[in-house]
N, C-alpha and C positions, 0 to 999 in steps of 0.2 A: 584455469581457476573454475572450479566446482562451485556453482551458485547454488544453496538452498533454500527454498523458497517455503513458506510458512504463509496457512491462510490467516486472513484477519479474525480475530474473536468477534467483531462485529458483522462479520459475514451471517446471512440468512440462508436457510434453506429452500429458497425460491431461486437461487441462481446468482443473486446479488453480492458476489465474491470477491474480493481483491486478496491476492498474496503479496507478502513482503520479502524481501532478501537486505541482509545486511551485506554491503561491500566493504571493502577495505577502507575508502572513504568516502562512501554514500547510501543510500537507501534507495533498493528499487522498489517498484510498486509494478504490480501487472494485473489485467481481467483473469479471472479464472479460467474464464469460459474459453478466452482465447490466448493461451499462454504464447504463443508462437507470433502473436501480432506485435509483439513488440513490448518495450515498458518504460516508465518514466523514473528517470534518476535524480535524485533531490541529495542536497549536502545535508549532513545532520541537521542544520542549523534551521534549514528551509523546512524539513520533514517536521521540526520541531513545531515551526509558525503553523504549518497545517494542521498538526493535531489540534493544536489551541484553536484554531480557527473552526475547526469541527465541532470541538469539545464545547465551544463558545455558542456556536449556531445551537446546539440544545435538538440538535434531530430535526429542525423545521425545515420545510420544502419550499 
């Protein structure tokens, strides 16, 4: 299976980037600076919950 990674639209110009890939039953996330270091795989439901959490955080640290 060929995985097509795409850079997040929220990535910045300073190297703080993640890439996403749609898998048949999951969403994969990896660090674009270290693509061979592995990736996190989430179910679509867990990915939606992660996005909701990030959006609700409003960018605060």
